N, C-alpha and C positions, 0 to 999 in steps of 0.2 A: 540482446531488447532494446532497441531504441525510447526513449522519452520522446512521450506524445503531447505535441501541445494541445489543450482543449480549450484556449480561450480563456477571456473574464468572467463568462457565463459559467461558474463551477458548481451550481446548484445541484444536487443529486436527489430527487423524490421523484416517486417513494423508492427508500434505499433499496437496489436491487443488489443482489447476492454479487461480490466481487470479490476477485481473486486477489489475492497479494503473493508478489512472485520476488523470488531474493535465489542464491546461489550458495547451497550449502556443501561442504566436502566436495569444489569443482563440480556440482551438478544441480541444476535446475530443481528447485522445491518451490510448489505453491499451495497458498492455503485458500479456501472459502471463507470469506467475513461474512458477518451478517451486520456489520456498524460500520458505516462510513458517513462521513461529517464533513461540511467544507468549514476549515478552518480560518482562510485568508482570501480576498479577493484579487488584493494586487498587491505582491505576485499571487497566482493563483496557488492554495496550498489546500490539501485534504489531509484529515487526521482520523487514524483508525486503530481500534481496539482490540490490543492482542494479549494473551495471556504468555506470561513467561517459560510457561511449561510446554505452548509449543517449540518444536521442530526448526521452524522455520524463524523462532527468534535469534537462533544460533547465528542464521545467515546475514540478519540485521545487525546483528551487535557488532559483528566482525568486519561489516563493508561501513558500519555506520550511515547506513542509506539505503532507502526504499529505489528500486528502478525497474 
């Protein structure tokens, strides 16, 4: 999966249900998120809230990145 350039205006309102994707044990893994927030405009960064008990967190911690 390639990164997508969303430009400088990264306001997300109202908060849509968003999919967070990563790889866990060499397989694609996605989870729906109900909370997404703008963190910074330049460079554009988005923040998400994910509990440590979710299976997707393993992939995020292992790769040390969201892709």
